[in-house]
N, CA, C and O atoms as a printed pandas DataFrame, in Angstrom:
     atom_number atom_name residue_name chain_id  residue_number  x_coord  y_coord  z_coord
0              1         N          MET        A               1  136.053   94.578  -55.432
1              2        CA          MET        A               1  135.436   95.878  -55.288
2              3         C          MET        A               1  134.067   95.829  -55.971
3              4         O          MET        A               1  133.942   95.370  -57.107
4              5         N          ASP        A               2  133.067   96.299  -55.276
5              6        CA          ASP        A               2  131.726   96.274  -55.858
6              7         C          ASP        A               2  131.438   97.577  -56.612
7              8         O          ASP        A               2  132.206   98.537  -56.546
8              9         N          ARG        A               3  130.317   97.582  -57.325
9             10        CA          ARG        A               3  129.971   98.737  -58.167
10            11         C          ARG        A               3  129.839  100.017  -57.359
11            12         O          ARG        A               3  130.284  101.077  -57.799
12            13         N          GLN        A               4  129.239   99.931  -56.194
13            14        CA          GLN        A               4  129.055  101.119  -55.365
14            15         C          GLN        A               4  130.397  101.716  -54.958
15            16         O          GLN        A               4  130.567  102.936  -54.981
16            17         N          SER        A               5  131.335  100.879  -54.591
17            18        CA          SER        A               5  132.664  101.362  -54.214
18            19         C          SER        A               5  133.348  102.051  -55.384
19            20         O          SER        A               5  133.965  103.104  -55.225
20            21         N          ILE        A               6  133.232  101.448  -56.553
21            22        CA          ILE        A               6  133.828  102.048  -57.751
22            23         C          ILE        A               6  133.170  103.394  -58.046
23            24         O          ILE        A               6  133.855  104.380  -58.315
24            25         N          ARG        A               7  131.855  103.427  -57.994
25            26        CA          ARG        A               7  131.130  104.682  -58.258
26            27         C          ARG        A               7  131.555  105.763  -57.254
27            28         O          ARG        A               7  131.775  106.910  -57.642
28            29         N          ASP        A               8  131.671  105.408  -55.977
29            30        CA          ASP        A               8  132.077  106.377  -54.956
30            31         C          ASP        A               8  133.482  106.909  -55.223
31            32         O          ASP        A               8  133.733  108.106  -55.078
32            33         N          LYS        A               9  134.379  106.038  -55.606
33            34        CA          LYS        A               9  135.756  106.459  -55.887
34            35         C          LYS        A               9  135.820  107.353  -57.123
35            36         O          LYS        A               9  136.561  108.336  -57.141
36            37         N          ILE        A              10  135.050  107.017  -58.154
37            38        CA          ILE        A              10  135.012  107.842  -59.368
38            39         C          ILE        A              10  134.457  109.225  -59.035
39            40         O          ILE        A              10  134.987  110.233  -59.503
40            41         N          ARG        A              11  133.410  109.280  -58.243
41            42        CA          ARG        A              11  132.845  110.583  -57.847
42            43         C          ARG        A              11  133.851  111.402  -57.047
43            44         O          ARG        A              11  133.947  112.615  -57.233
44            45         N          ALA        A              12  134.588  110.763  -56.173
45            46        CA          ALA        A              12  135.592  111.473  -55.379
46            47         C          ALA        A              12  136.681  112.049  -56.288
47            48         O          ALA        A              12  137.116  113.186  -56.103
48            49         N          ILE        A              13  137.109  111.265  -57.256
49            50        CA          ILE        A              13  138.127  111.725  -58.202
50            51         C          ILE        A              13  137.572  112.861  -59.055
51            52         O          ILE        A              13  138.238  113.877  -59.250
52            53         N          ALA        A              14  136.358  112.690  -59.559
53            54        CA          ALA        A              14  135.741  113.713  -60.412
54            55         C          ALA        A              14  135.556  115.028  -59.644
55            56         O          ALA        A              14  135.659  116.103  -60.234
56            57         N          SER        A              15  135.288  114.955  -58.358
57            58        CA          SER        A              15  135.090  116.178  -57.575
58            59         C          SER        A              15  136.379  116.976  -57.428
59            60         O          SER        A              15  136.334  118.179  -57.170
60            61         N          LYS        A              16  137.507  116.334  -57.586
61            62        CA          LYS        A              16  138.797  117.009  -57.468
62            63         C          LYS        A              16  139.266  117.593  -58.803
63            64         O          LYS        A              16  140.252  118.328  -58.847
64            65         N          ARG        A              17  138.569  117.270  -59.876
65            66        CA          ARG        A              17  138.953  117.744  -61.204
66            67         C          ARG        A              17  138.952  119.269  -61.271
67            68         O          ARG        A              17  139.850  119.862  -61.867
68            69         N          GLU        A              18  137.979  119.891  -60.681
69            70        CA          GLU        A              18  137.865  121.351  -60.726
70            71         C          GLU        A              18  139.078  122.026  -60.087
71            72         O          GLU        A              18  139.491  123.097  -60.533
72            73         N          ALA        A              19  139.644  121.426  -59.069
73            74        CA          ALA        A              19  140.837  121.992  -58.436
74            75         C          ALA        A              19  142.003  122.019  -59.426
75            76         O          ALA        A              19  142.786  122.968  -59.439
76            77         N          LEU        A              20  142.115  120.995  -60.239
77            78        CA          LEU        A              20  143.170  120.971  -61.258
78            79         C          LEU        A              20  142.927  122.026  -62.332
79            80         O          LEU        A              20  143.866  122.664  -62.809
80            81         N          VAL        A              21  141.670  122.205  -62.708
81            82        CA          VAL        A              21  141.338  123.229  -63.702
82            83         C          VAL        A              21  141.710  124.612  -63.158
83            84         O          VAL        A              21  142.268  125.433  -63.885
84            85         N          ARG        A              22  141.403  124.870  -61.890
85            86        CA          ARG        A              22  141.759  126.156  -61.281
86            87         C          ARG        A              22  143.272  126.335  -61.215
87            88         O          ARG        A              22  143.789  127.439  -61.390
88            89         N          LEU        A              23  143.967  125.238  -60.960
89            90        CA          LEU        A              23  145.423  125.298  -60.905
90            91         C          LEU        A              23  146.009  125.702  -62.258
91            92         O          LEU        A              23  146.996  126.436  -62.315
92            93         N          LEU        A              24  145.408  125.228  -63.332
93            94        CA          LEU        A              24  145.886  125.581  -64.670
94            95         C          LEU        A              24  145.756  127.068  -64.955
95            96         O          LEU        A              24  146.473  127.594  -65.807
96            97         N          GLU        A              25  144.874  127.745  -64.273
97            98        CA          GLU        A              25  144.665  129.180  -64.488
98            99         C          GLU        A              25  145.781  130.027  -63.878
99           100         O          GLU        A              25  145.879  131.220  -64.168
100          101         N          LYS        A              26  146.611  129.434  -63.049
101          102        CA          LYS        A              26  147.689  130.179  -62.401
102          103         C          LYS        A              26  148.831  130.400  -63.395
103          104         O          LYS        A              26  149.309  129.450  -64.015
104          105         N          PRO        A              27  149.261  131.637  -63.544
105          106        CA          PRO        A              27  150.305  131.936  -64.531
106          107         C          PRO        A              27  151.696  131.440  -64.142
107          108         O          PRO        A              27  152.551  131.275  -65.012
108          109         N          ASP        A              28  151.936  131.201  -62.864
109          110        CA          ASP        A              28  153.269  130.811  -62.399
110          111         C          ASP        A              28  153.431  129.298  -62.223
111          112         O          ASP        A              28  154.245  128.851  -61.415
112          113         N          LEU        A              29  152.679  128.534  -62.956
113          114        CA          LEU        A              29  152.687  127.076  -62.804
114          115         C          LEU        A              29  153.955  126.441  -63.380
115          116         O          LEU        A              29  154.410  125.405  -62.895
116          117         N          GLY        A              30  154.512  127.055  -64.398
117          118        CA          GLY        A              30  155.759  126.558  -64.980
118          119         C          GLY        A              30  155.616  125.180  -65.599
119          120         O          GLY        A              30  154.610  124.870  -66.238
120          121         N          THR        A              31  156.641  124.357  -65.401
121          122        CA          THR        A              31  156.647  123.029  -66.009
122          123         C          THR        A              31  155.638  122.085  -65.366
123          124         O          THR        A              31  155.329  121.030  -65.919
124          125         N          MET        A              32  155.131  122.460  -64.213
125          126        CA          MET        A              32  154.117  121.639  -63.542
126          127         C          MET        A              32  152.824  121.591  -64.368
127          128         O          MET        A              32  152.003  120.691  -64.190
128          129         N          ARG        A              33  152.648  122.562  -65.269
129          130        CA          ARG        A              33  151.476  122.619  -66.137
130          131         C          ARG        A              33  151.323  121.316  -66.944
131          132         O          ARG        A              33  150.207  120.853  -67.179
132          133         N          ILE        A              34  152.429  120.747  -67.354
133          134        CA          ILE        A              34  152.402  119.491  -68.115
134          135         C          ILE        A              34  151.783  118.381  -67.271
135          136         O          ILE        A              34  150.946  117.619  -67.755
136          137         N          ASP        A              35  152.192  118.293  -66.021
137          138        CA          ASP        A              35  151.669  117.263  -65.121
138          139         C          ASP        A              35  150.188  117.467  -64.827
139          140         O          ASP        A              35  149.420  116.507  -64.765
140          141         N          VAL        A              36  149.796  118.717  -64.647
141          142        CA          VAL        A              36  148.389  119.013  -64.371
142          143         C          VAL        A              36  147.534  118.662  -65.583
143          144         O          VAL        A              36  146.463  118.073  -65.442
144          145         N          ASN        A              37  148.008  119.023  -66.773
145          146        CA          ASN        A              37  147.282  118.653  -67.999
146          147         C          ASN        A              37  147.148  117.138  -68.125
147          148         O          ASN        A              37  146.085  116.631  -68.481
148          149         N          GLN        A              38  148.219  116.427  -67.833
149          150        CA          GLN        A              38  148.191  114.960  -67.911
150          151         C          GLN        A              38  147.192  114.390  -66.911
151          152         O          GLN        A              38  146.447  113.465  -67.234
152          153         N          ALA        A              39  147.176  114.932  -65.711
153          154        CA          ALA        A              39  146.231  114.463  -64.696
154          155         C          ALA        A              39  144.792  114.691  -65.148
155          156         O          ALA        A              39  143.938  113.823  -64.966
156          157         N          LEU        A              40  144.524  115.851  -65.733
157          158        CA          LEU        A              40  143.174  116.129  -66.235
158          159         C          LEU        A              40  142.775  115.157  -67.346
159          160         O          LEU        A              40  141.648  114.664  -67.375
160          161         N          GLU        A              41  143.698  114.889  -68.247
161          162        CA          GLU        A              41  143.420  113.935  -69.323
162          163         C          GLU        A              41  143.099  112.550  -68.759
163          164         O          GLU        A              41  142.171  111.885  -69.219
164          165         N          GLU        A              42  143.862  112.129  -67.776
165          166        CA          GLU        A              42  143.651  110.806  -67.194
166          167         C          GLU        A              42  142.341  110.739  -66.412
167          168         O          GLU        A              42  141.648  109.722  -66.452
168          169         N          ILE        A              43  142.002  111.800  -65.712
169          170        CA          ILE        A              43  140.715  111.831  -65.000
170          171         C          ILE        A              43  139.569  111.755  -66.002
171          172         O          ILE        A              43  138.618  110.999  -65.807
172          173         N          ASP        A              44  139.661  112.540  -67.073
173          174        CA          ASP        A              44  138.608  112.523  -68.094
174          175         C          ASP        A              44  138.475  111.143  -68.733
175          176         O          ASP        A              44  137.367  110.672  -68.988
176          177         N          GLU        A              45  139.608  110.504  -68.987
177          178        CA          GLU        A              45  139.587  109.161  -69.559
178          179         C          GLU        A              45  138.965  108.157  -68.591
179          180         O          GLU        A              45  138.176  107.304  -68.999
180          181         N          LEU        A              46  139.314  108.257  -67.334
181          182        CA          LEU        A              46  138.752  107.371  -66.312
182          183         C          LEU        A              46  137.236  107.527  -66.218
183          184         O          LEU        A              46  136.505  106.538  -66.151
184          185         N          ILE        A              47  136.774  108.770  -66.213
185          186        CA          ILE        A              47  135.339  109.034  -66.138
186          187         C          ILE        A              47  134.628  108.489  -67.377
187          188         O          ILE        A              47  133.558  107.891  -67.268
188          189         N          ASP        A              48  135.221  108.696  -68.552
189          190        CA          ASP        A              48  134.631  108.174  -69.790
190          191         C          ASP        A              48  134.550  106.651  -69.769
191          192         O          ASP        A              48  133.542  106.073  -70.174
192          193         N          GLU        A              49  135.606  106.007  -69.299
193          194        CA          GLU        A              49  135.605  104.543  -69.218
194          195         C          GLU        A              49  134.548  104.053  -68.234
195          196         O          GLU        A              49  133.871  103.057  -68.486
196          197         N          PHE        A              50  134.413  104.752  -67.124
197          198        CA          PHE        A              50  133.391  104.373  -66.152
198          199         C          PHE        A              50  132.003  104.482  -66.778
199          200         O          PHE        A              50  131.176  103.581  -66.640
200          201         N          LYS        A              51  131.759  105.601  -67.470
201          202        CA          LYS        A              51  130.455  105.801  -68.103
202          203         C          LYS        A              51  130.162  104.759  -69.167
203          204         O          LYS        A              51  129.015  104.339  -69.319
204          205         N          SER        A              52  131.177  104.337  -69.905
205          206        CA          SER        A              52  130.923  103.327  -70.936
206          207         C          SER        A              52  130.780  101.927  -70.333
207          208         O          SER        A              52  130.090  101.081  -70.901
208          209         N          THR        A              53  131.418  101.676  -69.201
209          210        CA          THR        A              53  131.323  100.371  -68.549
210          211         C          THR        A              53  130.033  100.243  -67.747
211          212         O          THR        A              53  129.404   99.185  -67.740
212          213         N          PHE        A              54  129.639  101.317  -67.073
213          214        CA          PHE        A              54  128.438  101.334  -66.256
214          215         C          PHE        A              54  127.516  102.483  -66.682
215          216         O          PHE        A              54  127.328  103.433  -65.922
216          217         N          PRO        A              55  126.947  102.407  -67.871
217          218        CA          PRO        A              55  126.167  103.545  -68.376
218          219         C          PRO        A              55  124.969  103.915  -67.501
219          220         O          PRO        A              55  124.608  105.090  -67.427
220          221         N          SER        A              56  124.358  102.957  -66.851
221          222        CA          SER        A              56  123.187  103.270  -66.018
222          223         C          SER        A              56  123.567  103.873  -64.675
223          224         O          SER        A              56  122.703  104.374  -63.956
224          225         N          GLU        A              57  124.847  103.833  -64.329
225          226        CA          GLU        A              57  125.297  104.337  -63.030
226          227         C          GLU        A              57  126.174  105.569  -63.154
227          228         O          GLU        A              57  126.802  105.978  -62.178
228          229         N          ALA        A              58  126.228  106.152  -64.303
229          230        CA          ALA        A              58  127.176  107.253  -64.542
230          231         C          ALA        A              58  126.627  108.618  -64.175
231          232         O          ALA        A              58  127.095  109.627  -64.702
232          233         N          SER        A              59  125.665  108.674  -63.301
233          234        CA          SER        A              59  125.091  109.974  -62.935
234          235         C          SER        A              59  125.989  110.796  -62.052
235          236         O          SER        A              59  125.628  111.909  -61.670
């Protein structure tokens, strides 16, 4: 996988982060809230790792 492919995939994942944040705002989420929180943490970690690995491409 080349850098461009990785960058494109990271951007696609990052664009879906907001949907998870909106999902957390729903009061009837129940135990699924744990999974959504975990997904957000993992997305944030992935983005941070990408930025530290490719600092010049993290725009």
